C-alpha positions as CSV (number, residue, x, y, z in Angstrom):
1,M,114.9,99.4,94.5
2,K,112.2,98.2,96.9
3,S,111.1,94.6,97.0
4,G,109.1,92.2,99.1
5,E,106.8,89.2,98.9
6,Y,103.1,89.6,97.9
7,V,99.9,87.7,97.8
8,A,97.3,89.2,95.5
9,A,93.9,88.8,93.8
10,T,92.0,90.9,91.3
11,A,88.7,92.4,92.2
12,A,87.0,90.1,89.8
13,E,88.6,87.1,91.6
14,L,87.6,88.3,95.0
15,A,84.0,88.9,93.7
16,T,83.7,85.2,92.9
17,T,84.8,83.9,96.3
18,T,82.4,81.5,98.1
19,A,81.4,81.6,101.7
20,A,83.8,78.7,102.3
21,D,86.6,80.6,100.7
22,K,85.9,83.5,103.1
23,V,85.9,81.3,106.1
24,A,89.2,79.8,105.0
25,G,90.5,83.3,104.4
26,G,89.9,84.0,108.1
27,V,92.6,81.4,108.8
28,S,94.9,82.1,105.9
29,Q,94.7,84.9,103.4
30,K,96.3,82.6,100.8
31,A,92.8,81.0,100.5
32,L,91.6,84.3,98.9
33,F,94.8,85.6,97.4
34,R,95.9,82.9,95.1
35,R,98.5,84.9,93.2
36,R,101.9,85.2,95.0
37,G,105.5,85.9,94.4
38,E,108.0,88.7,94.6
39,I,107.1,92.4,94.1
40,R,109.8,94.8,92.9
41,F,109.6,98.5,92.4
42,D,112.5,100.3,90.7
43,G,111.1,103.8,90.5
44,D,109.9,103.3,86.9
45,T,108.1,100.0,86.9
46,L,106.3,97.8,89.4
47,T,106.7,94.1,88.7
48,L,104.7,91.3,90.2
49,H,106.8,88.2,89.6
50,G,104.9,85.0,89.0
51,W,101.6,86.8,88.4
52,A,100.0,84.3,86.0
53,G,101.3,81.0,84.9
54,G,104.8,81.9,85.8
55,Q,104.6,85.1,83.8
56,D,105.3,88.5,85.4
57,L,103.0,91.5,85.4
58,T,104.9,94.7,84.8
59,L,103.1,98.0,85.4
60,R,104.2,101.5,84.5
61,S,102.8,104.6,86.2
62,G,100.4,105.2,83.3
63,D,98.9,101.8,83.9
64,V,97.9,102.6,87.5
65,T,95.0,105.1,87.8
66,S,94.8,105.1,91.6
67,V,96.4,103.7,94.7
68,R,94.6,103.3,98.0
69,R,94.7,101.3,101.1
70,E,91.3,100.4,102.6
71,F,88.8,97.7,103.5
72,T,86.1,97.2,100.9
73,E,83.0,95.1,100.3
74,L,85.3,92.5,98.6
75,Y,87.9,92.4,101.4
76,G,86.5,93.7,104.7
77,R,87.8,94.2,108.2
78,F,86.4,90.8,109.4
79,I,88.6,88.9,106.9
80,G,91.6,91.3,106.9
81,G,91.9,91.8,110.6
82,L,90.8,94.7,112.8
83,L,94.1,96.6,112.6
84,D,94.9,99.4,110.2
85,K,97.9,97.4,109.1
86,G,95.7,94.7,107.6
87,K,94.1,96.9,105.0
88,P,94.8,95.7,101.4
89,L,96.7,97.9,99.0
90,I,94.5,98.4,96.0
91,L,95.9,99.3,92.7
92,E,93.3,100.4,90.2
93,T,94.8,99.7,86.8
94,T,93.5,100.3,83.3
95,A,92.6,96.6,83.2
96,D,91.3,95.7,86.7
97,E,91.7,96.4,90.4
98,I,94.5,94.5,92.1
99,Y,94.3,93.8,95.8
100,L,97.8,93.2,97.4
101,L,99.1,92.2,100.8
102,I,102.8,92.9,100.8
103,D,105.1,91.1,103.3
104,R,102.1,89.9,105.3
105,K,102.7,88.4,108.7
106,E,100.1,85.7,109.0
107,F,99.6,85.6,112.7
108,M,100.0,89.3,113.4
109,E,97.7,90.2,110.5
110,T,100.0,93.0,109.5
111,T,101.5,94.1,106.1
112,D,104.0,96.6,104.8
113,N,101.2,98.1,102.6
114,K,101.2,101.5,104.3
115,S,104.8,102.2,103.3
116,W,104.2,100.9,99.7
117,E,101.0,103.0,99.4
118,K,102.8,106.3,99.9
119,E,105.6,105.5,97.4
120,L,103.3,104.0,94.7
121,A,100.7,106.8,95.0
122,A,103.5,109.4,94.3
123,W,104.8,107.2,91.4
124,S,101.3,106.8,89.8
125,S,100.6,110.5,89.9
126,R,103.6,111.2,87.7
127,R,101.8,110.2,84.5
């Protein structure tokens, strides 16, 4: 089992951020990524605890159509930090895209997304 702490937002949520939100996001990603909690992966399911209103989001490999780690128009290098380790982990699901920052170190602007990307990409391709 693999676990950590996440902050997250859907692509739709990031698309509606204001300029003020983006400025605040330069100081703390929590201004942009308002969903947060524990993430757990047991090899069969990926669970984002506390996803919405205290309810968990549980994904199976068939729910995830792609896994990638990159800066995008919605969350770019300026906001995420210049380092490769600041790239968001993006899960494209059958419902929406989910942007994740896993075990993010606020001042270092680093995450554990790279190690999660490899494992989740292999898992999602098992469908």
